[in-house]
C-alpha positions as CSV (number, residue, x, y, z in Angstrom):
1,X,-27.8,7.1,98.9
2,X,-25.2,9.7,98.1
3,X,-22.6,7.0,98.0
4,X,-24.7,4.9,95.6
5,X,-25.1,8.0,93.4
6,X,-21.3,8.5,93.3
7,X,-20.8,4.8,92.5
8,X,-23.3,5.0,89.7
9,X,-21.6,8.1,88.3
10,X,-18.2,6.5,88.4
11,X,-19.6,3.4,86.7
12,X,-21.2,5.4,83.9
13,X,-18.0,7.4,83.4
14,X,-16.1,4.1,83.1
15,X,-18.5,2.8,80.5
16,X,-18.3,6.1,78.6
17,X,-14.4,5.9,78.6
18,X,-14.5,2.3,77.5
19,X,-16.8,3.2,74.6
20,X,-14.4,6.0,73.5
21,X,-11.4,3.6,73.7
22,X,-13.3,1.0,71.6
23,X,-14.2,3.6,69.0
24,X,-10.7,4.9,68.8
25,X,-9.4,1.4,68.5
26,X,-11.7,0.8,65.5
27,X,-10.7,4.0,63.9
28,X,-7.0,3.3,64.4
29,X,-7.1,-0.3,63.1
30,X,-6.0,-0.7,59.5
31,X,-8.3,-2.0,56.7
32,X,-6.2,-5.2,56.7
33,X,-6.9,-5.7,60.4
34,X,-10.6,-5.1,59.7
35,X,-10.5,-7.8,57.0
36,X,-8.7,-10.3,59.3
37,X,-11.3,-9.6,62.1
38,X,-14.2,-9.9,59.7
39,X,-12.9,-13.2,58.2
40,X,-13.2,-14.9,61.6
41,X,-16.9,-15.1,60.9
42,X,-16.2,-17.4,57.9
43,X,-15.7,-21.1,57.7
44,X,-12.3,-20.7,56.0
45,X,-10.7,-17.6,57.5
46,X,-7.2,-18.0,56.2
47,X,-8.5,-18.3,52.6
48,X,-10.8,-15.3,53.3
49,X,-7.9,-13.1,54.3
50,X,-5.8,-14.4,51.3
51,X,-8.6,-13.5,48.8
52,X,-9.5,-10.1,50.3
53,X,-6.4,-8.6,51.7
54,X,-5.3,-7.3,48.3
55,X,-8.5,-5.2,48.1
56,X,-8.0,-3.6,51.6
57,X,-7.7,-0.1,50.2
58,X,-11.1,-0.4,48.4
59,X,-12.8,-2.2,51.3
60,X,-11.5,0.1,54.0
61,X,-13.8,-0.7,57.0
62,X,-17.1,-0.8,55.1
63,X,-19.4,-3.8,55.6
64,X,-21.0,-3.5,52.2
65,X,-17.8,-3.1,50.4
66,X,-16.4,-6.1,52.1
67,X,-19.4,-8.3,51.1
68,X,-19.4,-6.8,47.6
69,X,-15.7,-7.6,47.1
70,X,-16.1,-11.2,48.5
71,X,-18.9,-11.8,46.0
72,X,-16.8,-10.4,43.2
73,X,-13.9,-12.6,44.0
74,X,-16.2,-15.6,44.2
75,X,-17.7,-14.8,40.8
76,X,-14.3,-14.4,39.2
77,X,-13.1,-17.8,40.5
78,X,-16.4,-19.5,39.5
79,X,-16.0,-18.1,36.0
80,X,-12.4,-19.4,35.8
81,X,-13.4,-22.8,37.1
82,X,-16.4,-23.0,34.7
83,X,-14.1,-22.4,31.8
84,X,-11.6,-25.0,33.1
85,X,-14.3,-27.6,33.5
86,X,-15.7,-27.0,30.0
87,X,-12.2,-27.8,28.6
88,X,-12.3,-31.2,30.4
89,X,-14.9,-32.5,28.0
90,X,-12.2,-32.4,25.3
91,X,-9.7,-34.5,27.1
92,X,-8.6,-37.5,25.1
93,X,-9.5,-40.9,26.5
94,X,-12.2,-39.6,28.8
95,X,-14.7,-42.3,29.9
96,X,-18.4,-42.0,29.1
97,X,-19.3,-41.7,32.8
98,X,-16.7,-39.1,33.3
99,X,-17.8,-37.1,30.3
100,X,-21.4,-37.1,31.7
101,X,-20.2,-35.9,35.1
102,X,-18.1,-33.2,33.5
103,X,-21.1,-32.1,31.3
104,X,-23.3,-31.9,34.4
105,X,-20.6,-30.0,36.2
106,X,-20.4,-27.5,33.3
107,X,-24.1,-26.9,33.7
108,X,-23.9,-26.6,37.5
109,X,-21.0,-24.1,37.3
110,X,-22.8,-22.1,34.6
111,X,-25.7,-21.8,37.0
112,X,-23.4,-20.8,39.8
113,X,-21.8,-18.1,37.7
114,X,-25.3,-16.7,36.8
115,X,-26.4,-16.6,40.4
116,X,-23.2,-15.0,41.7
117,X,-23.4,-12.4,38.9
118,X,-27.0,-11.6,39.9
119,X,-26.0,-11.2,43.6
120,X,-23.1,-8.9,42.7
121,X,-25.4,-6.7,40.7
122,X,-28.1,-6.7,43.3
123,X,-25.8,-5.7,46.1
124,X,-24.2,-3.0,44.0
125,X,-27.6,-1.5,43.2
126,X,-28.7,-1.3,46.8
127,X,-27.2,2.1,47.5
128,X,-28.5,3.2,50.9
129,X,-31.5,1.0,51.0
130,X,-33.2,0.7,54.4
131,X,-36.0,-1.1,56.1
132,X,-38.1,-3.4,54.0
133,X,-36.2,-2.3,50.8
134,X,-32.9,-3.4,52.3
135,X,-34.2,-6.7,53.5
136,X,-35.7,-7.5,50.1
137,X,-32.4,-6.9,48.4
138,X,-30.5,-8.8,51.0
139,X,-32.9,-11.7,50.8
140,X,-32.3,-11.9,47.0
141,X,-28.5,-11.8,47.5
142,X,-28.6,-14.5,50.2
143,X,-30.8,-16.8,48.2
144,X,-28.7,-16.5,45.0
145,X,-25.3,-17.0,46.8
146,X,-26.7,-20.0,48.7
147,X,-28.0,-21.5,45.4
148,X,-24.6,-20.9,43.8
149,X,-22.9,-22.8,46.7
150,X,-25.4,-25.6,46.2
151,X,-24.6,-25.7,42.4
152,X,-20.9,-26.0,43.2
153,X,-21.4,-28.8,45.7
154,X,-23.7,-30.6,43.2
155,X,-20.9,-30.6,40.7
156,X,-18.6,-32.2,43.2
157,X,-21.2,-34.8,44.0
158,X,-21.1,-36.0,40.4
159,X,-17.5,-37.2,41.0
160,X,-18.2,-39.1,44.2
161,X,-17.1,-42.7,44.6
162,X,-13.9,-44.6,43.6
163,X,-15.3,-45.4,40.1
164,X,-14.7,-41.7,39.2
165,X,-11.2,-41.6,40.6
166,X,-8.6,-40.3,38.1
167,X,-6.8,-37.2,36.9
168,X,-10.0,-35.5,35.7
169,X,-11.7,-35.9,39.0
170,X,-8.6,-34.6,40.9
171,X,-8.2,-31.6,38.5
172,X,-11.9,-30.6,38.7
173,X,-12.2,-31.1,42.5
174,X,-9.2,-28.9,43.1
175,X,-10.7,-26.0,41.2
176,X,-14.3,-26.4,42.3
177,X,-13.6,-27.1,46.0
178,X,-11.7,-23.8,46.1
179,X,-14.6,-22.0,44.5
180,X,-17.1,-23.6,46.9
181,X,-14.9,-22.5,49.9
182,X,-14.6,-18.9,48.6
183,X,-18.4,-18.8,48.0
184,X,-19.1,-20.1,51.5
185,X,-16.9,-17.3,52.9
186,X,-18.8,-14.8,50.7
187,X,-22.1,-16.0,52.0
188,X,-20.9,-15.7,55.6
189,X,-19.8,-12.1,55.0
190,X,-23.1,-11.3,53.3
191,X,-25.0,-12.8,56.2
192,X,-22.8,-10.8,58.6
193,X,-23.5,-7.5,56.7
194,X,-27.3,-8.2,56.9
195,X,-27.2,-9.1,60.6
196,X,-25.2,-6.0,61.5
197,X,-27.5,-3.8,59.5
198,X,-30.5,-5.2,61.4
199,X,-28.7,-4.7,64.7
200,X,-27.9,-1.0,63.8
201,X,-31.5,-0.3,62.9
202,X,-33.5,-2.0,65.7
203,X,-36.4,0.5,65.4
204,X,-37.1,-0.2,61.7
205,X,-40.5,-1.8,61.0
206,X,-40.2,-5.5,59.9
């Protein structure tokens, strides 16, 4: 029995030391390391790191700041792509079917910008919300970002098929695919923030 007690004590001490080491490792890692590690949860990790590494000083190692920055980057790129797509309606020689696809895409990207803007504001106004209040805000953010991603993909669907092949399709797809990938990454980081908050507060009432 005494031997078992000693073994248990040794095992507990080992776990304690491992916890200290892990905590120290987290503290000693740089904000850039934190971003790289966090981006592994996304579908396009290299693009995620590329988009967010320049904001490392503002993000530090804060889950909410990370999600907020990812959403802001997505919004900025969506706005730029929406403006670009709008200009495509003025291209000389555009075919009627292409023009309609472009117009539909303009509407889709406008909706995407609106929803991403809503999500950025919602997350920034959360403060230190907890429990039901936190989950209500996060549900809104997740719904809007998911809808924005759907809008972006719907725009791309309008150019499906060989009939739509051409310079306009190539130019728009290049812009919108990038936005969709950045938005997908932002949604993954938002979901990660929500999941980690739940895990950190297991005793909160649902």
